[in-house]
Z-matrix of the N, CA and C atoms (Angstrom, degrees):
N
C 1 1.460
C 2 1.531 1 108.86
N 3 1.323 2 116.64 1 118.17
C 4 1.468 3 120.63 2 179.67
C 5 1.525 4 108.82 3 -102.96
N 6 1.328 5 115.66 4 124.70
C 7 1.458 6 121.35 5 -170.94
C 8 1.528 7 110.54 6 -127.47
N 9 1.328 8 115.85 7 135.19
C 10 1.462 9 122.61 8 169.23
C 11 1.523 10 106.37 9 -103.47
N 12 1.350 11 116.84 10 116.58
C 13 1.463 12 121.08 11 -174.15
C 14 1.523 13 110.92 12 -110.20
N 15 1.341 14 115.52 13 128.14
C 16 1.468 15 122.49 14 178.87
C 17 1.524 16 109.47 15 -108.07
N 18 1.328 17 116.81 16 114.33
C 19 1.461 18 120.36 17 -179.67
C 20 1.530 19 111.02 18 -75.79
N 21 1.326 20 115.67 19 169.78
C 22 1.457 21 121.75 20 -177.24
C 23 1.520 22 113.55 21 -78.42
N 24 1.324 23 115.13 22 179.36
C 25 1.468 24 123.63 23 -174.48
C 26 1.520 25 111.74 24 -55.08
N 27 1.335 26 117.24 25 -42.38
C 28 1.462 27 120.95 26 -179.86
C 29 1.526 28 111.55 27 -111.35
N 30 1.331 29 116.16 28 23.18
C 31 1.454 30 121.05 29 179.25
C 32 1.516 31 112.27 30 -94.37
N 33 1.335 32 115.46 31 -175.68
C 34 1.459 33 121.82 32 178.54
C 35 1.529 34 109.13 33 -139.80
N 36 1.321 35 117.63 34 161.28
C 37 1.470 36 120.26 35 177.09
C 38 1.530 37 113.12 36 -62.83
N 39 1.338 38 117.62 37 -18.71
C 40 1.471 39 121.30 38 -177.99
C 41 1.520 40 112.09 39 -95.11
N 42 1.327 41 118.18 40 18.47
C 43 1.456 42 121.49 41 -176.17
C 44 1.518 43 114.02 42 -65.20
N 45 1.334 44 115.33 43 169.60
C 46 1.464 45 121.04 44 -174.08
C 47 1.528 46 112.64 45 -69.23
N 48 1.320 47 117.98 46 -30.58
C 49 1.467 48 119.42 47 -176.42
C 50 1.534 49 112.11 48 -70.08
N 51 1.332 50 119.98 49 -52.96
C 52 1.468 51 118.36 50 176.68
C 53 1.529 52 112.38 51 -65.44
N 54 1.335 53 116.61 52 -30.89
C 55 1.469 54 119.37 53 177.45
C 56 1.521 55 110.45 54 -64.61
N 57 1.327 56 117.25 55 -40.34
C 58 1.464 57 121.00 56 177.93
C 59 1.525 58 110.39 57 -64.41
N 60 1.325 59 116.60 58 -43.00
C 61 1.467 60 120.10 59 178.71
C 62 1.526 61 110.73 60 -58.61
N 63 1.308 62 115.41 61 -41.17
C 64 1.470 63 120.80 62 -176.61
C 65 1.533 64 111.57 63 -77.22
N 66 1.333 65 116.51 64 -49.22
C 67 1.461 66 120.58 65 -170.34
C 68 1.530 67 113.10 66 -83.31
N 69 1.317 68 117.38 67 -37.09
C 70 1.461 69 120.49 68 -175.38
C 71 1.527 70 113.16 69 -96.16
N 72 1.339 71 116.83 70 -34.16
C 73 1.457 72 120.09 71 -177.33
C 74 1.523 73 113.06 72 -99.91
N 75 1.331 74 116.47 73 -13.80
C 76 1.456 75 120.52 74 178.29
C 77 1.507 76 114.53 75 75.34
N 78 1.338 77 116.51 76 21.15
C 79 1.463 78 120.05 77 179.69
C 80 1.527 79 110.18 78 -79.69
N 81 1.312 80 115.60 79 151.90
C 82 1.473 81 122.77 80 173.97
C 83 1.525 82 106.66 81 -87.88
N 84 1.337 83 116.34 82 105.94
C 85 1.461 84 121.34 83 -170.31
C 86 1.528 85 111.15 84 -114.65
N 87 1.318 86 116.32 85 126.28
C 88 1.463 87 123.40 86 173.45
C 89 1.525 88 107.70 87 -102.06
N 90 1.335 89 116.97 88 125.08
C 91 1.464 90 121.05 89 -173.93
C 92 1.529 91 110.71 90 -127.75
N 93 1.317 92 118.46 91 91.50
C 94 1.466 93 120.23 92 179.80
C 95 1.530 94 112.04 93 -76.05
N 96 1.315 95 115.59 94 162.56
C 97 1.465 96 121.31 95 168.22
C 98 1.526 97 107.12 96 -79.08
N 99 1.308 98 117.10 97 114.08
C 100 1.454 99 120.93 98 -172.02
C 101 1.528 100 113.36 99 -70.54
N 102 1.328 101 117.88 100 -18.73
C 103 1.469 102 120.54 101 179.76
C 104 1.526 103 111.92 102 -93.49
N 105 1.331 104 116.64 103 13.04
C 106 1.468 105 120.61 104 -176.73
C 107 1.522 106 112.82 105 -55.10
N 108 1.324 107 117.11 106 -37.67
C 109 1.466 108 121.17 107 -179.20
C 110 1.521 109 112.81 108 -102.44
N 111 1.319 110 117.24 109 -8.20
C 112 1.459 111 121.22 110 -177.50
C 113 1.513 112 111.00 111 141.00
N 114 1.343 113 116.05 112 -176.10
C 115 1.456 114 121.13 113 -171.26
C 116 1.516 115 114.41 114 -100.63
N 117 1.324 116 119.20 115 -10.59
C 118 1.465 117 119.37 116 -176.61
C 119 1.527 118 110.31 117 -74.03
N 120 1.328 119 115.85 118 158.03
C 121 1.461 120 119.83 119 178.63
C 122 1.531 121 110.22 120 -65.80
N 123 1.310 122 117.98 121 -30.52
C 124 1.461 123 120.06 122 177.02
C 125 1.521 124 110.83 123 -66.15
N 126 1.321 125 116.78 124 -44.23
C 127 1.469 126 120.68 125 179.51
C 128 1.524 127 111.04 126 -66.51
N 129 1.315 128 117.28 127 -37.59
C 130 1.456 129 119.76 128 -178.59
C 131 1.532 130 111.30 129 -73.87
N 132 1.315 131 116.86 130 -32.30
C 133 1.461 132 119.95 131 172.32
C 134 1.525 133 110.06 132 -64.41
N 135 1.322 134 116.48 133 -38.54
C 136 1.465 135 121.05 134 179.62
C 137 1.529 136 111.30 135 -63.60
N 138 1.326 137 117.71 136 -34.31
C 139 1.473 138 120.86 137 175.97
C 140 1.524 139 109.97 138 -56.61
N 141 1.333 140 116.54 139 -45.55
C 142 1.457 141 120.81 140 -179.61
C 143 1.525 142 111.78 141 -67.98
N 144 1.318 143 116.95 142 -42.26
C 145 1.466 144 120.88 143 -179.50
C 146 1.526 145 111.16 144 -60.14
N 147 1.316 146 116.73 145 -41.60
C 148 1.471 147 120.26 146 -178.90
C 149 1.524 148 110.88 147 -65.86
N 150 1.330 149 117.01 148 -39.44
C 151 1.469 150 119.63 149 179.59
C 152 1.523 151 110.59 150 -67.68
N 153 1.329 152 116.67 151 -39.82
C 154 1.469 153 120.20 152 176.97
C 155 1.526 154 110.12 153 -59.83
N 156 1.324 155 116.79 154 -42.77
C 157 1.465 156 120.85 155 -179.37
C 158 1.520 157 112.30 156 -68.27
N 159 1.335 158 116.18 157 -36.40
C 160 1.466 159 120.40 158 -173.58
C 161 1.531 160 113.28 159 -92.98
N 162 1.335 161 116.81 160 -25.91
C 163 1.458 162 119.47 161 -170.22
C 164 1.531 163 112.87 162 -136.87
N 165 1.339 164 118.04 163 12.50
C 166 1.463 165 120.70 164 179.28
C 167 1.517 166 110.60 165 -77.06
N 168 1.338 167 117.24 166 176.16
C 169 1.464 168 125.28 167 4.99
C 170 1.528 169 112.44 168 -88.95
N 171 1.362 170 114.80 169 169.67
C 172 1.457 171 123.09 170 176.43
C 173 1.516 172 108.85 171 -126.29
N 174 1.323 173 115.56 172 147.39
C 175 1.460 174 119.94 173 176.01
C 176 1.529 175 111.20 174 -75.55
N 177 1.343 176 115.06 175 -40.64
C 178 1.463 177 120.63 176 -177.40
C 179 1.524 178 109.19 177 -134.90
N 180 1.326 179 115.69 178 135.99
C 181 1.465 180 121.79 179 166.08
C 182 1.524 181 105.36 180 -102.74
N 183 1.320 182 116.50 181 114.99
C 184 1.465 183 121.54 182 -177.85
C 185 1.523 184 109.28 183 -114.00
N 186 1.326 185 115.54 184 151.75
C 187 1.451 186 118.50 185 178.50
C 188 1.509 187 111.82 186 -160.39
N 189 1.324 188 114.92 187 148.63
C 190 1.458 189 122.37 188 -179.39
C 191 1.522 190 109.76 189 -113.59
N 192 1.336 191 116.60 190 130.61
C 193 1.458 192 123.48 191 176.78
C 194 1.539 193 110.82 192 57.05
N 195 1.345 194 118.19 193 -118.18
C 196 1.465 195 119.47 194 179.59
C 197 1.524 196 110.88 195 -64.73
N 198 1.328 197 116.77 196 -31.00
C 199 1.461 198 120.03 197 174.26
C 200 1.515 199 111.74 198 -64.30
N 201 1.333 200 116.69 199 -33.72
C 202 1.453 201 120.61 200 175.02
C 203 1.517 202 112.19 201 -65.89
N 204 1.326 203 115.93 202 -38.46
C 205 1.465 204 119.80 203 176.41
C 206 1.524 205 110.32 204 -66.38
N 207 1.335 206 117.08 205 -39.17
C 208 1.469 207 120.44 206 176.72
C 209 1.523 208 110.49 207 -61.36
N 210 1.335 209 116.93 208 -43.34
C 211 1.468 210 120.82 209 178.02
C 212 1.527 211 110.88 210 -61.68
N 213 1.328 212 116.79 211 -40.88
C 214 1.463 213 120.79 212 178.17
C 215 1.523 214 111.22 213 -63.70
N 216 1.324 215 116.63 214 -37.07
C 217 1.467 216 119.88 215 177.84
C 218 1.521 217 111.96 216 -69.23
N 219 1.335 218 117.08 217 -30.95
C 220 1.467 219 119.80 218 173.72
C 221 1.526 220 109.64 219 -61.62
N 222 1.326 221 116.52 220 -41.66
C 223 1.462 222 120.69 221 177.62
C 224 1.517 223 111.55 222 -60.72
N 225 1.327 224 115.80 223 -39.80
C 226 1.468 225 120.95 224 178.45
C 227 1.525 226 111.20 225 -64.98
N 228 1.337 227 116.28 226 -42.42
C 229 1.464 228 121.24 227 -173.87
C 230 1.524 229 113.70 228 -84.00
N 231 1.337 230 117.72 229 -20.77
C 232 1.463 231 121.64 230 -178.12
C 233 1.533 232 110.84 231 -125.69
N 234 1.323 233 117.82 232 63.77
C 235 1.471 234 120.53 233 -174.99
C 236 1.523 235 114.05 234 -62.04
N 237 1.321 236 118.28 235 -25.18
C 238 1.465 237 120.94 236 -176.31
C 239 1.522 238 113.34 237 -94.23
N 240 1.330 239 117.12 238 -5.32
C 241 1.465 240 121.16 239 178.11
C 242 1.529 241 109.08 240 -72.91
N 243 1.336 242 116.70 241 145.16
C 244 1.464 243 121.39 242 -177.45
C 245 1.526 244 110.71 243 -95.16
N 246 1.325 245 117.10 244 108.24
C 247 1.463 246 122.88 245 173.29
C 248 1.527 247 108.32 246 -168.92
N 249 1.326 248 115.91 247 169.73
C 250 1.460 249 122.02 248 172.25
C 251 1.518 250 108.56 249 -116.36
N 252 1.331 251 116.08 250 166.96
C 253 1.463 252 121.39 251 -177.85
C 254 1.528 253 111.08 252 -117.23
N 255 1.337 254 115.74 253 136.02
C 256 1.455 255 122.68 254 169.52
C 257 1.526 256 106.78 255 -123.49
N 258 1.323 257 116.17 256 107.57
C 259 1.464 258 121.87 257 -174.07
C 260 1.525 259 109.46 258 -109.48
N 261 1.336 260 115.60 259 124.62
C 262 1.460 261 122.33 260 -175.33
C 263 1.529 262 109.02 261 -111.65
N 264 1.325 263 116.41 262 110.33
C 265 1.475 264 121.45 263 -175.16
C 266 1.523 265 110.60 264 45.32
N 267 1.343 266 117.87 265 52.42
C 268 1.465 267 120.36 266 -175.67
C 269 1.521 268 112.13 267 -63.27
N 270 1.325 269 115.56 268 143.15
C 271 1.466 270 121.39 269 -174.54
C 272 1.531 271 111.77 270 -84.95
N 273 1.342 272 116.42 271 52.38
C 274 1.456 273 118.97 272 170.67
C 275 1.532 274 108.37 273 -57.99
N 276 1.332 275 116.49 274 149.25
C 277 1.454 276 119.71 275 -179.02
C 278 1.514 277 113.51 276 71.17
N 279 1.348 278 117.10 277 28.21
C 280 1.463 279 121.12 278 -175.96
C 281 1.529 280 112.14 279 -56.14
N 282 1.326 281 117.06 280 -40.64
C 283 1.465 282 119.70 281 178.31
C 284 1.515 283 111.80 282 -61.50
N 285 1.331 284 117.12 283 -43.08
C 286 1.463 285 121.16 284 177.94
C 287 1.518 286 111.17 285 -62.90
N 288 1.322 287 116.86 286 -39.91
C 289 1.463 288 120.56 287 -179.16
C 290 1.526 289 111.31 288 -62.48
N 291 1.323 290 116.77 289 -42.73
C 292 1.471 291 119.57 290 179.48
C 293 1.520 292 111.60 291 -74.28
N 294 1.315 293 117.39 292 -33.87
C 295 1.467 294 119.99 293 177.15
C 296 1.522 295 110.11 294 -63.94
N 297 1.325 296 116.31 295 -44.29
C 298 1.459 297 119.95 296 -179.93
C 299 1.522 298 111.44 297 -66.89
N 300 1.332 299 116.35 298 -35.77
C 301 1.454 300 119.80 299 -178.74
C 302 1.525 301 113.02 300 -73.70
N 303 1.327 302 117.07 301 -36.66
C 304 1.465 303 121.14 302 -176.30
C 305 1.521 304 112.76 303 -86.71
N 306 1.346 305 117.58 304 -22.76
C 307 1.463 306 123.17 305 -174.80
C 308 1.531 307 110.05 306 64.64
N 309 1.304 308 116.73 307 166.36
C 310 1.471 309 121.81 308 -174.54
C 311 1.516 310 111.82 309 -60.56
N 312 1.338 311 116.84 310 -44.06
C 313 1.468 312 120.24 311 -177.18
C 314 1.523 313 110.65 312 -64.80
N 315 1.321 314 116.05 313 -40.57
C 316 1.457 315 119.95 314 179.80
C 317 1.511 316 112.48 315 -65.78
N 318 1.318 317 117.10 316 -38.85
C 319 1.468 318 121.07 317 178.00
C 320 1.518 319 110.63 318 -65.07
N 321 1.320 320 116.79 319 -42.39
C 322 1.468 321 120.46 320 179.97
C 323 1.521 322 110.93 321 -61.68
N 324 1.341 323 116.66 322 -41.23
C 325 1.462 324 120.22 323 179.44
C 326 1.523 325 110.75 324 -68.62
N 327 1.334 326 116.16 325 -39.37
C 328 1.465 327 121.58 326 177.88
C 329 1.524 328 110.07 327 -60.16
N 330 1.317 329 116.56 328 -46.95
C 331 1.466 330 120.02 329 179.13
C 332 1.524 331 111.14 330 -63.90
N 333 1.320 332 116.86 331 -40.74
C 334 1.467 333 121.11 332 -179.06
C 335 1.526 334 111.11 333 -64.74
N 336 1.327 335 116.69 334 -44.53
C 337 1.464 336 120.77 335 -177.11
C 338 1.536 337 112.02 336 -78.15
N 339 1.323 338 115.92 337 -24.00
C 340 1.460 339 119.84 338 -179.59
C 341 1.513 340 114.34 339 88.15
N 342 1.347 341 117.18 340 -14.44
C 343 1.456 342 120.81 341 178.78
C 344 1.522 343 109.13 342 -165.03
N 345 1.337 344 115.40 343 162.76
C 346 1.459 345 120.77 344 174.83
C 347 1.533 346 108.55 345 -137.52
N 348 1.337 347 116.74 346 149.85
C 349 1.465 348 119.03 347 171.53
C 350 1.525 349 108.39 348 -79.83
N 351 1.322 350 116.25 349 145.21
C 352 1.463 351 120.21 350 -179.83
C 353 1.518 352 108.38 351 -141.40
N 354 1.343 353 115.90 352 122.25
C 355 1.463 354 119.76 353 179.74
C 356 1.517 355 109.47 354 -90.42
N 357 1.318 356 116.00 355 125.25
C 358 1.454 357 122.28 356 -178.62
C 359 1.526 358 108.82 357 -97.32
N 360 1.320 359 115.36 358 102.49
C 361 1.462 360 119.60 359 -177.48
C 362 1.526 361 111.82 360 -60.69
N 363 1.333 362 116.12 361 -37.96
C 364 1.452 363 119.78 362 -177.01
C 365 1.515 364 113.40 363 -64.41
N 366 1.339 365 116.41 364 -29.41
C 367 1.462 366 120.93 365 -178.50
C 368 1.527 367 112.85 366 -107.43
N 369 1.339 368 116.08 367 -13.90
C 370 1.455 369 119.77 368 -179.73
C 371 1.510 370 113.94 369 70.57
N 372 1.334 371 117.15 370 30.05
C 373 1.460 372 120.97 371 -179.64
C 374 1.532 373 109.83 372 -133.65
N 375 1.321 374 115.28 373 158.34
C 376 1.465 375 120.57 374 173.05
C 377 1.522 376 108.90 375 -105.44
N 378 1.325 377 116.41 376 132.40
C 379 1.458 378 121.28 377 178.82
C 380 1.526 379 108.79 378 -122.32
N 381 1.307 380 115.38 379 166.67
C 382 1.463 381 121.53 380 176.65
C 383 1.525 382 108.86 381 -107.27
N 384 1.315 383 115.57 382 124.47
C 385 1.456 384 120.91 383 178.21
C 386 1.521 385 109.01 384 -105.80
N 387 1.329 386 116.26 385 113.29
C 388 1.458 387 120.66 386 177.40
C 389 1.522 388 110.16 387 -69.90
N 390 1.327 389 116.74 388 161.22
C 391 1.466 390 122.25 389 178.14
C 392 1.522 391 111.15 390 -58.02
N 393 1.320 392 116.53 391 -27.67
C 394 1.462 393 120.37 392 178.18
C 395 1.532 394 110.95 393 -61.74
N 396 1.315 395 117.87 394 -25.03
C 397 1.466 396 119.99 395 176.62
C 398 1.521 397 110.17 396 -56.82
N 399 1.335 398 115.75 397 -46.55
C 400 1.466 399 119.57 398 -179.38
C 401 1.525 400 111.25 399 -71.00
N 402 1.330 401 117.20 400 -42.25
C 403 1.462 402 119.98 401 -179.60
C 404 1.525 403 110.96 402 -61.97
N 405 1.317 404 115.84 403 -40.42
C 406 1.457 405 120.75 404 178.12
C 407 1.528 406 110.53 405 -64.28
N 408 1.324 407 116.15 406 -41.30
C 409 1.462 408 120.28 407 178.16
C 410 1.524 409 110.97 408 -62.00
N 411 1.317 410 116.78 409 -39.50
C 412 1.462 411 121.18 410 177.94
C 413 1.533 412 111.20 411 -61.55
N 414 1.323 413 116.50 412 -41.22
C 415 1.467 414 121.02 413 -176.48
C 416 1.526 415 112.76 414 -73.26
N 417 1.329 416 116.41 415 -31.57
C 418 1.463 417 119.77 416 -166.54
C 419 1.526 418 113.23 417 -120.86
N 420 1.338 419 117.05 418 28.04
C 421 1.460 420 121.62 419 -177.35
C 422 1.520 421 113.91 420 -78.33
N 423 1.327 422 116.13 421 -28.36
C 424 1.465 423 120.31 422 -173.47
C 425 1.525 424 110.50 423 -131.65
N 426 1.331 425 117.79 424 68.28
C 427 1.471 426 120.68 425 -179.25
C 428 1.523 427 111.97 426 -68.25
N 429 1.306 428 115.33 427 155.70
C 430 1.464 429 121.54 428 175.86
C 431 1.526 430 108.75 429 -85.39
N 432 1.304 431 116.86 430 127.38
C 433 1.457 432 121.06 431 178.76
C 434 1.523 433 110.13 432 -85.55
N 435 1.329 434 115.76 433 131.99
C 436 1.465 435 121.50 434 -179.87
C 437 1.522 436 112.65 435 -120.52
N 438 1.334 437 116.42 436 12.04
C 439 1.463 438 121.36 437 -176.98
C 440 1.521 439 110.03 438 -137.80
N 441 1.323 440 115.90 439 153.76
C 442 1.463 441 120.43 440 177.08
C 443 1.527 442 109.44 441 -55.02
N 444 1.331 443 115.45 442 132.25
C 445 1.458 444 120.83 443 -169.99
C 446 1.521 445 111.54 444 -135.86
N 447 1.326 446 116.42 445 134.46
C 448 1.460 447 122.27 446 166.37
C 449 1.527 448 107.55 447 -114.68
N 450 1.320 449 115.97 448 131.12
C 451 1.461 450 122.13 449 177.86
C 452 1.526 451 108.83 450 -110.71
N 453 1.320 452 116.55 451 129.67
C 454 1.460 453 122.90 452 171.08
C 455 1.519 454 107.82 453 -109.35
N 456 1.334 455 117.18 454 127.59
C 457 1.465 456 119.03 455 -177.83
C 458 1.519 457 109.49 456 -146.76
N 459 1.332 458 116.43 457 140.60
C 460 1.455 459 122.22 458 179.88
C 461 1.515 460 112.27 459 -84.37
N 462 1.322 461 116.19 460 136.21
C 463 1.468 462 119.10 461 -179.72
C 464 1.521 463 112.95 462 -78.84
N 465 1.350 464 117.38 463 -0.90
C 466 1.464 465 121.48 464 175.22
C 467 1.530 466 111.49 465 -112.33
N 468 1.317 467 116.80 466 17.23
C 469 1.462 468 121.70 467 -177.37
C 470 1.527 469 110.03 468 -68.46
N 471 1.340 470 116.65 469 119.22
C 472 1.468 471 121.45 470 178.89
C 473 1.527 472 112.03 471 -102.48
N 474 1.322 473 116.86 472 1.07
C 475 1.468 474 121.28 473 179.78
C 476 1.524 475 110.23 474 -99.45
N 477 1.318 476 116.57 475 -54.10
C 478 1.468 477 122.20 476 176.09
C 479 1.526 478 107.32 477 -117.60
N 480 1.326 479 118.35 478 111.68
C 481 1.465 480 120.32 479 -176.67
C 482 1.526 481 111.90 480 -58.44
N 483 1.333 482 116.11 481 136.15
C 484 1.455 483 120.36 482 178.59
C 485 1.526 484 110.93 483 -62.85
N 486 1.329 485 116.48 484 -21.53
C 487 1.467 486 120.17 485 178.22
C 488 1.522 487 112.00 486 -60.31
N 489 1.345 488 117.16 487 -28.54
C 490 1.466 489 119.95 488 178.80
C 491 1.524 490 110.41 489 -66.67
N 492 1.342 491 116.24 490 -42.23
C 493 1.459 492 119.33 491 177.78
C 494 1.523 493 111.02 492 -69.65
N 495 1.320 494 116.43 493 -35.87
C 496 1.462 495 119.76 494 176.30
C 497 1.519 496 110.81 495 -61.67
N 498 1.318 497 116.45 496 -40.56
C 499 1.466 498 121.76 497 179.21
C 500 1.524 499 110.35 498 -60.42
N 501 1.335 500 116.33 499 -47.37
C 502 1.460 501 120.55 500 179.95
C 503 1.531 502 110.17 501 -64.16
N 504 1.324 503 117.02 502 -42.78
C 505 1.465 504 120.99 503 -178.53
C 506 1.527 505 111.43 504 -62.57
N 507 1.323 506 116.56 505 -36.35
C 508 1.465 507 120.64 506 -179.15
C 509 1.517 508 112.06 507 -74.05
N 510 1.323 509 116.38 508 -32.26
C 511 1.466 510 120.34 509 -170.92
C 512 1.521 511 114.18 510 -99.16
N 513 1.334 512 117.92 511 -18.45
C 514 1.460 513 120.24 512 -173.58
C 515 1.524 514 110.85 513 -109.88
N 516 1.312 515 116.37 514 120.15
C 517 1.469 516 121.81 515 -177.57
C 518 1.520 517 113.14 516 -66.91
N 519 1.330 518 118.02 517 -17.51
C 520 1.465 519 120.24 518 -177.53
C 521 1.526 520 112.68 519 -83.56
N 522 1.338 521 117.95 520 -7.70
C 523 1.459 522 119.85 521 177.26
C 524 1.525 523 109.06 522 -77.68
N 525 1.321 524 116.44 523 109.90
C 526 1.460 525 122.48 524 -179.00
C 527 1.524 526 110.21 525 -71.22
N 528 1.347 527 115.53 526 -41.30
C 529 1.454 528 119.88 527 -177.69
C 530 1.522 529 110.67 528 -160.13
N 531 1.328 530 116.03 529 142.36
C 532 1.460 531 122.96 530 167.15
C 533 1.517 532 106.24 531 -108.92
N 534 1.320 533 116.15 532 113.99
C 535 1.460 534 121.45 533 179.98
C 536 1.524 535 107.69 534 -101.17
N 537 1.322 536 115.69 535 111.04
C 538 1.458 537 121.21 536 -179.21
C 539 1.525 538 109.15 537 -90.44
N 540 1.328 539 115.64 538 130.27
C 541 1.463 540 121.98 539 -173.59
C 542 1.523 541 109.25 540 -119.19
N 543 1.313 542 116.12 541 146.77
C 544 1.461 543 121.23 542 175.97
C 545 1.530 544 107.99 543 -79.08
N 546 1.343 545 115.25 544 83.04
C 547 1.462 546 120.70 545 -172.36
C 548 1.523 547 109.10 546 -160.08
N 549 1.333 548 115.80 547 167.21
C 550 1.453 549 122.06 548 175.38
C 551 1.518 550 110.98 549 -97.64
N 552 1.347 551 117.08 550 -161.68
C 553 1.453 552 120.43 551 -173.89
C 554 1.525 553 112.93 552 -68.94
N 555 1.326 554 117.80 553 -27.10
C 556 1.465 555 120.08 554 -179.32
C 557 1.527 556 111.74 555 -68.00
N 558 1.331 557 117.21 556 -21.59
C 559 1.468 558 122.40 557 172.45
C 560 1.524 559 112.93 558 53.35
N 561 1.323 560 115.78 559 48.79
C 562 1.465 561 119.76 560 178.82
C 563 1.527 562 112.01 561 -68.84
N 564 1.334 563 116.35 562 -25.60
C 565 1.463 564 120.08 563 179.24
C 566 1.530 565 112.49 564 -82.74
N 567 1.321 566 117.13 565 -10.31
C 568 1.465 567 120.42 566 -175.13
C 569 1.520 568 112.30 567 -62.67
N 570 1.328 569 116.43 568 -31.22
C 571 1.466 570 120.18 569 -176.45
C 572 1.526 571 112.19 570 -56.67
N 573 1.330 572 116.04 571 -32.53
C 574 1.458 573 120.70 572 -178.52
C 575 1.530 574 112.34 573 -69.12
N 576 1.334 575 116.29 574 -10.51
C 577 1.467 576 120.59 575 -177.27
C 578 1.528 577 113.06 576 -111.05
N 579 1.342 578 117.89 577 1.55
C 580 1.471 579 120.08 578 -176.91
C 581 1.531 580 111.90 579 -62.88
N 582 1.313 581 116.44 580 -45.38
C 583 1.465 582 119.84 581 -178.43
C 584 1.530 583 110.39 582 -64.59
N 585 1.332 584 116.46 583 -40.59
C 586 1.462 585 121.21 584 177.44
C 587 1.524 586 110.46 585 -61.07
N 588 1.333 587 116.22 586 -44.12
C 589 1.467 588 120.82 587 -179.99
C 590 1.527 589 111.04 588 -62.52
N 591 1.338 590 116.63 589 -43.32
C 592 1.464 591 120.29 590 179.61
C 593 1.521 592 110.89 591 -62.64
N 594 1.334 593 116.70 592 -39.28
C 595 1.463 594 120.92 593 178.64
C 596 1.529 595 110.68 594 -63.19
N 597 1.326 596 116.88 595 -42.34
C 598 1.461 597 120.95 596 178.05
C 599 1.530 598 111.18 597 -62.43
N 600 1.314 599 116.63 598 -39.75
C 601 1.464 600 120.92 599 -179.53
C 602 1.523 601 111.07 600 -68.09
N 603 1.327 602 117.00 601 -42.53
C 604 1.470 603 120.44 602 178.41
C 605 1.518 604 110.17 603 -62.68
N 606 1.317 605 116.80 604 -43.40
C 607 1.461 606 120.73 605 179.83
C 608 1.517 607 111.15 606 -64.59
N 609 1.313 608 116.37 607 -39.63
C 610 1.462 609 120.68 608 -179.89
C 611 1.525 610 111.25 609 -65.39
N 612 1.331 611 116.30 610 -45.03
C 613 1.464 612 120.63 611 -178.95
C 614 1.528 613 110.38 612 -68.00
N 615 1.326 614 117.20 613 -32.93
C 616 1.478 615 120.69 614 179.45
C 617 1.522 616 111.81 615 -69.17
N 618 1.344 617 114.85 616 -27.85
C 619 1.459 618 119.52 617 -177.25
C 620 1.529 619 112.48 618 -81.44
N 621 1.324 620 115.86 619 -14.88
C 622 1.471 621 119.81 620 -177.98
C 623 1.532 622 110.39 621 -72.32
């Protein structure tokens, strides 16, 4: 099983999820640094597209949180490419999430200043997010899925509401299964479902 894994906004290529895929499941996992080109969802989607072009094909494009949204956008932009999707607490509705977090006054100031400082607790660093970060999130929050997809999402997620994944699962015919887990946004229990998700994807693609 060859997998391209996209980590989350404050994640790293050495995270526990791709490590589990590699060490416990024996999958061949490629894990790029998602901020290589920048912090916007458009730039992070481009990271995946370039790897697919240079080092594909892959059986599964997997992603966690914002990385999951990037993987979903790859599906939207490359409908004829052959792969399946495994999305872990994907950040659908990213624009809405930032709008709700910043409030109207905060967004107006962000647009006026052109950028904001943002401290990333997960990485222990402060980065600068240009206004394009929000505009990109607005454009690419709800990509169209063109590939067989399994979504894993925690029912205690306080960062990305599980209702967003439910919405996509109800409306998109390419979602093979939404597996709801008793977990929060970090999705530590998700690893126990990776093999099950891969089996569902293989069965779905075989039936086509």
